[in-house]
N, C-alpha and C positions, 0 to 999 in steps of 0.2 A: 151388725155393728159397724160404727159410721168407721168412714174412710176416705183418702184423701188423693187426685191426681196432682202429679207435679207435670207439667206442658214445657220439656226441655226445647231450646231452639238455639242460643249460642250462650248457652250457660251448662256446655258440655263438663260436668264434675260434680261431686257430690263436697267437699271441702270447700268451706266461704260460701256455699249456695244459701243466701239468706232464705229466699223462698221457698225452698226445697227443706229446710231448718225450721219454716214457720210453719209448715203442713206437717211435718212429722211430730211436732210439740202437739198440735191441737188433736191430730189423730193415733197419738200415743206410741207412733212408729207403722202404723197402718196407711200406707203410701207407698204409691207406684207411681214409674215416671213411664212417660210416653212420650214419641216424638213421631210427625208426620210428615211427610214429605208433599210439597206442593209441587205439581206437574209447572205451573208457573216457573218454577226455580231451574228444575231438569229442563227446561227447554227454552232458557234463555242462551241468545246468542252469544255472549259471554262465557258459557257454561264449560269448566275447565276438568275433564274426567281427573287428570294427578288431583286437584283441592279436593274432589270430590272423596276419592278415594282413602287420602287423609283425613276428610270428615268423618266416613265410616269408619277407619281404624279407630279413632277418636272415640266414637259411640259405640265400639268393641268393648273399646277399652272401660266406658263408661258404663255397660252392661256386666262385664265381668265384677265391677268394684259392687256394684249396686247389689249384684246376685249374691257376694261375698260378706253382705252385712243385713242380708237376708229382704231386700225389696228385688223390683227388676225394672225392667226397660221393653214394653212396648213398641216396636218401630213398624208404621202401617204406609201404605204406598199412594194415599190418596191426599188431597189438602187437607184443611182444618175443615174448612164448609162441608165434607164429604163424609171424613173421618170421624169427627164430635156424634154426628146425629145418627149415623151405622151404630157407633159403638153404643150409645145411652141405651139405642132398641133394645140390645142383645144383652145387656149388664142388668141383673136381678133387680140390685139395688142402686141410684146412681147414688154418686160421691157429693159428697157435703161439702167439697170443697175443692177445687182447681185453682192452683198456684203456678204464676209461669214469671219469668223476668222480664224487665222491658227491654224492646228496642227502639233504634229512633229513625231507621231509615223508613222512607216513604212507605213503601212497600206493605212494611211491618204495621207502621202504625195504621195505616188504613185495616186491617187483617186484625189485629188487636181489637179494635175498636169495635167489628163485628162480629166478631167471636165473642168478644163480653158481653154485647146483648144478647147475642144467643144463650148464653147461658144463665144470662138474667132471666129471659122468657122460660125458661127449664128450670127457675128458683134454685139455682147451682150457683156457692158463691166462689168471687173469684177476687184473686186478692194479686196484685202485681209488685212487682220488688225491684228497686235498685238493683244493679249487676257490673256491667263491664263500663262503666263511667262511676268516676269517682263524683262529678260534681255531674248533676242533670242540667238539661237549657232553661229550665225554668229557674233553675237557684240562682244562677248568673245572667244579671243584666245589669245597663247602663244605672247610675245612680238616680235617683227618683224618676225610675223608667220602667216598662218591661220588655224595652228593645234590647237585643242581645249585641256584641261585639262585631266588631266586621275587618278588625284590625288585628294581628296576634296582639303585639307587646301589651295596649289596655287591657286584652282578653287574660291575658298572664298575669300581669298585676292583682289582676280583681282574682284570677282563678286562687291567687296564691293565699291572698285574703281568706276568700271563702275557706279555704283549704286549712288554716291554719285557727279558725273558730268554732265554735258551737260542739257538734258531737262528731265532728270529723274524726278524732284520734279513735273514738269508738268505733263508729263507722269502716276505719279503715281496718283497725284489729280485728273486728266480726270475723272479716275475712281471711284471715290468719291462716298459712297453712302450715300444718304440725307434718315435722320429720316425722316424728314416731308413729301418728296413723298411716306413713306409707313401709314400715319396717314391723313385721312381725303378724301375728295374726291380729285381726278384726274385729272391734265387737258388732254383736248383731244390733246396731241400733232397730232396724226395722223389722215389720214382722205381718207382712203380707208379700204374694208374687203374684202372678196377671192369671194363673191358672186354678188361684181359689175363686176367679172373678168371670174369666169364660175361656172359652179354646179359639182365641180371636189368634190367627196367625199371623206369624211375628217375620216382615220382609229383612230382617237386617244382613242375615247370609248369603241372600239370595242375590243384593243387591250387591254386596264386597264380591261377590265371587265375577256376576257379571261385567260391573263395571273393572275389576282389575284387567282384564281382555283388553281394554284401553289404556292402560297406563300407559306411560312412556318414560318414566323415570323410577330412582329407587324412593320407595316412600318412608320417611324418617318414622322414628317411634313416636307414635302418639299417646296423647292421654296426657291426665295431671300429674301423673308421675313423673313422667318424661319431660314435662315444662319446668318441674321443680327440680331438676336434676340440671337442665341448663339456668335456670337461675342460680343456681349455686355455684355453678359454672362461671356465671358474671360476676359474680359476687369480687372474685380476685383479680377481675379487669378493671372494672368501675371507676377506680383510681387514676387510671389514665385513658377512659373513655375520650375525654376532647381532641386529644390527638389520634389515637389509634381507630377512633371511629371513621375518619377519612381515607384512611390507608386500605384498598379493598384486598391485599396480599396479606393483612395481618387480620387475624379473628379478635378482632376487636368490638365487637358490637354486641349486643346481647342474646343476638337470635332467637327472642321470644313472641314473634311477630306471629307466626303461623298458631302458635297456644293461643295467642290472646283472639284472634279470628273466629276461634270456637270456643272460647271459654274454657279451656284447660286452666287457667288462669286468668288473672283481672290486674289490671292498672292497680288496685287496691293493695292487691295480696302483694306484687311485687315491690312497690311502694313501703309497703308495711316492713317485706323481708329485706329489704336495702337500707330501713332505715332512714328513710326519704321525707319522713314526716318531722322531723326537728331541723328546721333552716338554720340554725345558729349552728349548725357544726357540719354542714355537708362542704364536701370535696369540691373543688374544680370540676371533677369528672361526675360525682353524683348531682351537682346540679346542672350540668349540662344534659345528663339524662334525665332527669325530670322537666326540664325544658321538652322532650322529644315525647315524654308521655304526654305533657299538656296541650302540646301542637296537635297530638291524635285530637284529644278530647275539643279541642277548637273545633277541627272541622267536624267531628259530629255535631256540635252545635250550630256550625254553620247550614249544613244538610237537612236538620232537624226543623230551621227555620226557615229556608230554603231550599224545598227540595226539588226549585225548578233546575238546581246546579247536576242534579243526575244527569241532565240530557243538554244542559243549555252552559252557554259561559254565564259565571256571576256579573262579569259587568256583560251588560247588554249591547253597547257598542261593539263589543267585541264579535258579536253573532253575524257581524257583516262583512268578517273577515272574508276575503277570498283563496282559501287554497289551491294550490295546485296538485296536491295528491297524487302525482306521480306515483302509479303503481310498481313500474319497475322498482321504484327508491325503495317505496316500502317495502316490499317484498325483500330486496338486500338487507335491509335494515332489522326487519325479521329474522333473516338467514344466521343474520351478523357475517355478511361480505361487503360492506361498505367499502372497505380499503382503509377504514380508520381502528388502528388495533385497539384504542380502550373502547369503541364503540360496537366492537364485535367478538370481544371478549366478555361484556356484560352481557350480550344478546345472545352468545353460545351457553354462557354459565346458566342463563334464565331458562334457555331449551332444554340444558341437560340435567339440572338441578331441581328447577321452581321456583329458584331464589333469584337476586340480585341485591349484591353489595346497594346500600344508600347511596352513600356518592356517585356510584356508576348509574344508581338509577337517574340522579337528575340530570347527568352527562349525556346520557342516552335521548332521555326526554327532550334535552335542551335541543340537539342535534335534530331529532324529528320534526319539531316544528319550527324551529329560526335558520337550521341549516337546510333541511331537503322540503319543507312549507308543506307537510303534513299535516291536516287536523289532527288536535291533539286528542280527540275523541277514538279516533283509530287508536292511537296509541296505548289508549287509554283501555281499550278492549283487547288490546293485544294483551296487555299485562295480567287483566281478570282472567282469559285462559292461560296464562302459562304461570302464574305466582301460586304458591302453596299459601302465601298470606293473602293474596287476595281482596281485599276489603274495601267497599264502597266507598265509605266516607273517607278515607286516608290515601287510595288511591284516587279518586276524584281531586281531591285537594293539592296533591301533588303534582297531578299533570295538569290542574289550571295555573300552579302557580307556576310552572318551567316555562306554560306556554302566556305569562302573564294576563289570562282571563279571567283570573279568580281573587277572591279577597285577601287584602295584603299579597298582594302576589309580588315573584321578581319584575322589575318594570322591563319594558318590551326593549329598554334598549342595552339592555344587560344581557351579553350575548355569549355564553361559554365556548369558546376556544377549543376545539377538542383536543388538540396536541398538545397548548399549555397544560391542560388538564390532567391530560396522562402522562406529562412530564413530572407535573405537579407533586400527582398523588400514586403515582408508579414508578416512579423515577429509574428504579430498576428492571423495570420490565418482568418481575414476579409475576403478576396478576394476569396480565396477557401472555405472556408465553405457555402458561398453567392450561389457557382453555383455548387458544390458537396453539397449538404445537409444530404447525408449519414455519412459525417465527421463532422456534426455541434455538436454533443456531446464531440469530443476526446478534448484533451489539445492541445494546439497548437504547442509545443513544437515535440509533435508525428506527425505532418504534416510535419514536414523537416526532415524526416528520415525514412526509410523503413516501411511501414504497412505492418505487416505479418499477422496479427490475426482477422481481419475484416470480420464481417460476409457475407457485401454484397460489397464493395470495394476492387477493384482486388489486388493482387500483383503485383510488379513491374515484367514488363515483360523482364528487362534485368539489368546487374549488371553496375551501369557508370563506376566504376574504370576499371572493364574488357572492356567496349566499347569504353572508351575513348583511351586505348593503340591500339585498332583494328582502330579504326580513323587514331591514329599518323601513325601509318605503311601503312594505304592507303595512307595513302596524301604523306609518305618518299616514297613509291614505283615507285613515279615519277622522284624521285630527281636524 
């Protein structure tokens, strides 16, 4: 009998997975899932064992869900160019359809093109589907042109126009999450497991056990059900999002980014659940949050159209910046020992939890680049090593924004003062004292100026006013 294979990548869920749904309908439920690890991914110099463990836990949740509804997930330990040829040789009958959800990173684009050609030569139909972006790069261009936008404001305006046109409401609602689906017994919508096709070894459990040995933080609950719980919790907070999102001591952000990274949930599902597809009735908080989702899509569009930004400055002139790259200062920044409490609190939060509040991300990034004069790429790589939500496009876009080297970036002469930022966003020192316990007995006012007489907390490693002028001179040298 005919059957299909769905190739999972960063769409690790069943609900609202259009590619999986299409395959299921065409093959009347006879569909199995596969995930293949590419050794190039596991060998990256910004690889994170913590993030990988969360990814593996997400796949474990997906496998359990697929099993509960009559399907299965096979996890292989080689890349697609090796995995699929070996697998097809072992299968008595090849699948009539392989589906996958599109990705936009440079490596993924090349991989998918090569694999599509491979499947074609083996006379296997392939179909790809939109998934983790609401609007794909080729759907949003400048008027009377196929050129993409390089400035956020006009991109956002055009994105909202596209978002309100055509089949967009159907596109978004088709990805909707059903609360009922995750409560009570599930319907057996599939009718095929890998044991019906092959005895190929599954490597998920071995990866989970082996990688766990290198994990350094508590891994949060993973999977679509956990993502949905976070989304429902955020519904009660979104009305105050505009103000609360900037206060790191308040749990006022969505905390959905690590789920978005793995595709346990998508921007379309978030928009549908929060009612963000009805512009006329959006509150200030809802509108602000929608802007954040648009920023995320903006950075994916930039990366897709300008893949060189993965390694280089979006603005070529800034490739000539002569960074000081003081190794001792960089190490102090990584360890949260700079003597600037708001910086150190953020870096310790990152190290101990795999997360950092978004406002603090901007502050610590600005500090590394414009106070310590360290190449933004070193900071970007460190974030990818530590963040559970480490994601190439938004991480790269955020760092190039802070370094003033990216598209529509912060002007080079706007340099965050870590002391005033600390006072403005953590006035009472609640966030700082949470992650720097040695300062818990200090009066809050002392946390927003140099601490020169503490027994265990370091003095500031630089003078901000001096470093600010050096940074300005550095950038002006290219003018």
